[in-house]
Every structure is written in structure tokens, then in C-alpha cells.
C-alpha positions as CSV (number, residue, x, y, z in Angstrom):
1,M,-4.3,-14.5,15.8
2,D,-2.8,-16.2,18.8
3,A,-0.5,-15.0,21.6
4,R,2.5,-15.6,19.4
5,T,1.5,-12.5,17.4
6,A,2.5,-9.2,18.9
7,L,0.7,-5.9,18.1
8,V,3.3,-3.3,18.9
9,V,2.3,0.4,19.2
10,V,4.5,3.4,20.2
11,N,2.5,6.0,22.0
12,Y,3.3,9.7,22.5
13,G,0.5,11.8,23.9
14,S,-2.2,9.8,22.1
15,H,-4.0,7.6,24.7
16,D,-7.3,8.8,23.4
17,M,-6.4,7.4,20.0
18,L,-5.4,4.1,21.5
19,G,-8.8,3.9,23.1
20,D,-10.5,4.6,19.8
21,H,-8.4,2.4,17.5
22,L,-6.2,-0.1,19.2
23,V,-9.0,-1.4,21.4
24,A,-11.1,-2.1,18.4
25,T,-8.3,-3.7,16.4
26,A,-7.3,-6.1,19.2
27,A,-10.8,-7.0,20.2
28,G,-11.7,-10.6,20.0
29,T,-8.1,-11.8,19.4
30,D,-5.5,-13.5,21.6
31,A,-2.7,-11.4,20.2
32,T,-0.2,-10.0,22.6
33,V,-0.6,-6.2,22.7
34,V,2.6,-4.2,23.6
35,V,2.3,-0.5,24.0
36,V,5.4,1.6,24.4
37,D,4.7,5.0,26.0
38,N,7.4,7.4,25.1
39,P,7.1,9.9,27.9
40,S,5.2,13.2,27.3
41,T,3.3,14.2,30.5
42,T,2.5,12.6,33.8
43,A,-1.2,12.7,33.0
44,E,-0.6,10.9,29.7
45,R,1.4,8.2,31.3
46,E,-1.2,7.7,34.0
47,A,-3.9,7.5,31.3
48,V,-2.0,4.9,29.2
49,S,-1.2,2.9,32.3
50,E,-4.9,2.7,33.1
51,L,-5.8,1.7,29.5
52,A,-3.2,-1.1,29.6
53,A,-4.4,-2.4,32.9
54,T,-8.0,-2.4,31.7
55,H,-7.3,-4.3,28.5
56,G,-4.5,-6.5,29.6
57,W,-1.8,-4.9,27.4
58,Q,1.9,-5.2,28.0
59,L,3.2,-1.7,28.8
60,V,6.8,-0.6,28.3
61,L,7.7,2.7,30.0
62,P,11.0,4.2,28.8
63,E,12.4,6.9,31.0
64,R,13.2,9.1,27.9
65,N,11.8,9.6,24.5
66,G,14.3,8.0,22.1
67,G,12.0,8.4,19.1
68,F,9.8,6.0,17.1
69,G,12.4,3.4,16.2
70,A,13.7,3.1,19.7
71,G,10.2,2.7,21.0
72,V,9.5,-0.1,18.5
73,N,12.7,-1.9,19.4
74,A,11.8,-1.8,23.1
75,G,8.3,-3.2,22.2
76,V,9.7,-6.0,20.1
77,R,12.2,-6.9,22.8
78,R,9.3,-7.2,25.3
79,A,7.3,-9.3,22.8
80,R,10.2,-11.7,22.2
81,T,10.5,-12.3,25.9
82,L,6.9,-13.4,25.8
83,G,7.5,-15.9,23.0
84,C,6.1,-13.9,20.1
85,D,7.5,-14.7,16.6
86,V,5.4,-12.4,14.4
87,V,5.2,-8.6,14.9
88,V,2.6,-6.2,13.6
89,L,3.5,-2.5,13.9
90,L,0.6,-0.2,14.2
91,Q,0.1,3.5,14.8
92,P,-2.2,5.0,17.6
93,D,-4.0,7.1,14.9
94,Q,-4.8,4.2,12.6
95,T,-8.1,2.5,11.8
96,V,-7.4,-1.1,10.8
97,E,-9.8,-4.0,11.0
98,T,-8.9,-7.1,13.0
99,A,-9.4,-9.2,9.9
100,T,-6.9,-7.1,8.0
101,V,-4.3,-7.6,10.7
102,A,-5.0,-11.4,10.6
103,E,-4.4,-11.5,6.9
104,L,-1.1,-9.6,7.3
105,V,0.0,-12.2,9.9
106,A,-1.1,-15.1,7.7
107,S,1.1,-13.8,4.9
108,V,4.1,-13.7,7.2
109,R,3.4,-17.2,8.6
110,A,3.1,-18.6,5.1
111,D,6.5,-17.0,4.2
112,P,8.7,-15.6,6.9
113,T,10.8,-13.6,4.3
114,V,7.7,-11.5,3.5
115,V,7.3,-8.0,5.0
116,V,3.7,-7.1,4.3
117,S,1.6,-3.9,4.5
118,P,-1.9,-3.0,3.4
119,V,-2.6,0.0,1.3
120,I,-2.7,2.9,3.7
121,L,-5.3,5.6,3.0
122,R,-5.9,9.1,4.4
123,P,-9.2,9.8,6.0
124,D,-10.5,11.4,2.8
125,G,-9.7,8.2,0.8
126,R,-6.5,9.4,-0.9
127,V,-3.6,7.0,-0.9
128,W,-1.0,7.7,1.8
129,F,1.1,4.6,1.1
130,R,1.1,2.0,-1.7
131,G,4.7,0.8,-1.9
132,G,7.6,3.2,-1.5
133,S,10.4,3.9,-4.0
134,L,13.8,5.6,-3.3
135,D,15.6,7.3,-6.1
136,L,19.3,7.1,-5.3
137,A,20.1,9.7,-7.9
138,T,17.9,12.4,-6.4
139,G,17.3,11.3,-2.8
140,R,13.5,11.4,-3.2
141,A,11.5,8.8,-1.3
142,R,8.0,8.4,-2.8
143,P,5.3,6.6,-0.7
144,T,2.7,5.9,-3.4
145,G,4.1,3.4,-5.8
146,E,7.4,2.0,-6.9
147,V,9.0,3.7,-9.9
148,R,11.2,1.8,-12.3
149,G,14.9,2.2,-11.6
150,T,14.4,2.9,-7.9
151,V,15.0,1.0,-4.7
152,P,11.8,-0.2,-2.9
153,W,11.0,0.5,0.7
154,I,8.0,-0.2,2.9
155,S,6.3,2.0,5.4
156,T,6.4,0.9,9.0
157,A,3.1,2.7,9.7
158,C,1.3,-0.6,9.4
159,L,3.1,-3.8,8.6
160,A,3.7,-7.4,9.7
161,L,7.0,-9.2,9.7
162,D,8.9,-12.1,11.2
163,A,10.5,-11.1,14.5
164,A,13.7,-13.1,13.7
165,L,14.0,-11.3,10.4
166,F,13.6,-8.0,12.1
167,E,16.4,-8.9,14.5
168,R,18.7,-10.2,11.7
169,A,18.3,-6.9,9.9
170,G,19.5,-5.1,13.1
171,C,16.1,-3.7,14.2
172,F,15.5,0.0,13.9
173,D,18.5,2.3,13.8
174,E,18.0,4.5,16.8
175,D,20.1,7.3,15.3
176,Y,16.9,8.3,13.5
177,F,14.6,10.0,15.9
178,L,11.7,10.3,13.4
179,Y,11.3,9.9,9.7
180,W,13.5,7.9,7.2
181,E,13.9,5.2,9.8
182,D,11.5,3.0,7.7
183,V,13.6,3.6,4.5
184,D,16.7,2.7,6.5
185,L,15.2,-0.4,7.9
186,S,13.9,-1.4,4.5
187,W,17.4,-1.1,3.1
188,R,18.7,-3.5,5.7
189,L,15.7,-5.9,5.5
190,R,16.3,-6.3,1.8
191,A,20.0,-7.1,2.5
192,A,18.8,-9.7,5.0
193,G,16.6,-11.4,2.3
194,A,13.3,-9.8,2.9
195,R,10.6,-9.4,0.2
196,F,8.2,-6.5,0.4
197,V,4.5,-7.0,-0.4
198,V,1.8,-4.4,-0.4
199,R,-1.6,-6.2,-0.3
200,D,-4.0,-4.2,-2.6
201,D,-6.9,-6.1,-1.1
202,L,-6.2,-4.8,2.4
203,V,-6.7,-1.3,3.6
204,A,-5.8,0.7,6.7
205,T,-6.7,4.4,7.3
206,H,-4.0,6.7,8.8
207,D,-5.4,9.8,10.5
208,V,-2.0,11.4,10.5
209,G,-1.0,12.2,14.1
210,G,0.5,15.3,15.7
211,T,4.0,14.5,14.6
212,Q,3.1,15.5,11.1
213,E,0.3,17.9,11.4
214,S,0.1,21.2,13.4
215,T,-3.0,22.7,14.7
216,D,-3.5,24.2,11.2
217,P,-4.2,21.2,8.9
218,R,-2.6,23.0,6.0
219,T,0.9,22.8,7.6
220,K,3.2,20.2,8.9
221,S,4.8,20.4,12.4
222,L,8.3,21.8,12.9
223,V,9.3,18.3,14.1
224,Y,8.4,17.0,10.6
225,Y,10.4,19.6,8.7
226,R,13.5,19.2,10.9
227,Y,13.6,15.4,11.0
228,V,12.7,14.7,7.4
229,C,15.6,16.9,6.2
230,R,18.0,15.4,8.8
231,G,16.9,11.8,8.0
232,R,17.5,12.1,4.3
233,L,21.1,13.1,4.8
234,L,21.7,10.6,7.7
235,F,20.6,7.8,5.3
236,A,23.1,9.1,2.8
237,A,25.8,9.1,5.4
238,K,25.1,5.6,6.4
239,H,24.5,3.9,3.1
240,L,25.8,5.7,0.0
241,D,29.2,5.8,-1.6
242,R,31.2,9.0,-1.9
243,A,29.6,10.1,-5.1
244,G,26.1,9.5,-3.8
245,R,26.8,11.4,-0.5
246,R,28.1,14.4,-2.5
247,R,25.1,14.4,-4.8
248,W,22.6,14.4,-2.0
249,A,24.6,17.0,-0.1
250,L,24.6,19.3,-3.1
251,T,20.9,19.0,-3.5
252,A,20.1,19.3,0.2
253,A,18.9,22.9,0.1
254,G,16.5,22.2,-2.7
255,A,15.3,19.0,-1.0
256,A,14.6,21.0,2.2
257,W,12.6,23.6,0.3
258,E,10.5,20.9,-1.2
259,V,9.8,19.5,2.3
260,V,8.8,23.0,3.5
261,L,6.4,23.4,0.5
262,R,4.5,20.3,1.5
263,G,2.9,22.6,4.1
264,G,2.1,25.3,1.6
265,R,3.4,28.7,1.0
266,R,0.8,30.6,3.1
267,Q,2.4,29.2,6.3
268,L,5.5,31.3,5.5
269,L,3.5,34.5,5.7
270,R,2.8,33.8,9.4
271,S,6.3,32.7,10.5
272,P,9.7,31.7,9.1
273,A,9.8,28.8,11.6
274,P,9.2,26.0,9.0
275,V,12.2,27.2,7.0
276,L,14.3,27.5,10.1
277,A,13.4,24.0,11.2
278,A,14.2,22.5,7.8
279,A,17.5,24.4,7.8
280,R,18.4,23.0,11.2
281,G,17.6,19.5,10.1
282,T,19.7,20.0,7.0
283,L,22.7,21.3,8.9
284,D,22.4,18.4,11.4
285,G,22.4,16.0,8.4
286,L,25.3,17.6,6.7
287,G,27.2,17.3,10.0
288,E,26.5,13.6,9.9
289,L,27.9,13.4,6.4
290,R,31.1,15.1,7.6
291,R,31.5,13.0,10.7
292,R,30.9,9.6,9.3
293,P,33.3,7.7,7.1
294,T,32.1,6.6,3.6
295,A,29.9,3.6,4.0
296,V,30.8,1.8,0.8
């Protein structure tokens, strides 16, 4: 990989993971590394700044945390000013070999319409992502294989794409703070002519960072519950016709309960907070449906 390839990582309180993973992935390459530090604490910003200075990374320091998509957009903007034409999106908590990243980049350089991801595994070897599918009838987005009759999407946890294609699609929609922004981007990338490829011969391991997991590994974070529920309805507000918006709204309560149950029932014996977070996200999303005109 040469300097025209940008490795873009959004950091939030994870400088130790950057030291463990990003350093190893970028080692021995000439790729341009861009780290966007969404602000968390003064100590974290100082630690990330020291890492960037040590390893020669480009560092972008937003004044506020605008979420994952806003962070990526800022990173890609910096990469473009440096002449980069292929972007690889990575996560701080991700183990991915340099050779895997090189193969992803080679796929994009061979065909700039390709948006390519490896199979993404959990640390225990279970599949976390192997091609997403969105069921427009139910509003369910599955991350482990396309299902017939659904719309494909690709996870932005680890992928490579042409920077100009990313810009033509409109970059990330910054109305999404977390979650569903990859489904939304995929929708617009397809409209811009992209073709999604998941390379079964390539693997990355996603350790699942603090945005999804709480201190108890059996549960998800409250941020997860809120923004997954909100994102689903925000997507409907932006992209579905009147009938689709109504269908997703009517099933919003059931969908929110399914999201909560991803963290197990036992968590609810300790606190109603997961339900309240999902309810808040659902109400936020329903508000988006009311405020926004029908997209199509």
C-alpha cells in the first residue's frame, strides 16, 4: 500500500486499542493513517496525540463528538487533501492483518465501483458480519448473510472503497450518531453504482468496543439500545414511501423489544434502563418520521 491509500480510524476513548491494533496493521506500509479523535477526556486526547506523533499519523481533533459518521467524514476530508484516492475504514478494536488490508485495497484499485469487506469475526470465532441484508417489509437488518428478497448492505466496520465514490454517494449522513449509518450509506452507495463484495478468503476480528458492550459482557450499552432503535426509524423517515414508513412505525415497539433482548432478560432484573433507552430512541425516531416529509 502506498501513500494514496488512507487508513481512517475514528477513536473515542480507545487509545490503548489503537496501540494494540492500528500500529500492527499499518506497520511496514506507506499508507496514510488518519485518526479522528472524537473528544472524550483530556487524558485520552493527550494519549492519542502522543501515539500519532510517535507513529507519524495524521490526527484530526474535532471540538465535539458528532458521532461515528461525522468522524469518518472528517477523516476522509483530511485524506483527500493529502491526495488519497482509496479509503480503508477500520475500528480501534479490530485485529486485521496488513496483508488483508492490502488485498481489500487491490480489489478497489482493480474496480473502483467495488466496496469490499472481509468476513468479520468475533473473538470466539463466530461470524459478526458476512454480508448484510435489509428486509424492507419488517425493518430487520441482518449482518450475517444476504437473504433472498432483501436489500444488501455492507458493514463499515472494516471496508475499502474509492474515495470519489464515497463522495458521490454523499459521504456518511451525520444525522445518524451511531448505528444504521452503514445501512444508510449502503443505500446511497448502491444508487451511485457501487457493487458490494464480501471476501470470504479474508478475515478481520472485531473485539466489539464499549459502544456496544457494557461492563457486563452479557448486556449491551444504553447507547446501543437508544441509537439502534432511533436509527431504524430515521432510515425509514429518509428512504421509505408512506406505506413503508407506516409499517415500520407500527412495528417499532416490537422491534425495540427485540433490540433489548439482544442483551438478555437477566439485565432487566437489575434495572429498567435498557427498556427506557430503547423507548427513548424509538420516540426520537418516531419524531423524525413525523417531522420529515415522505422521501418517495
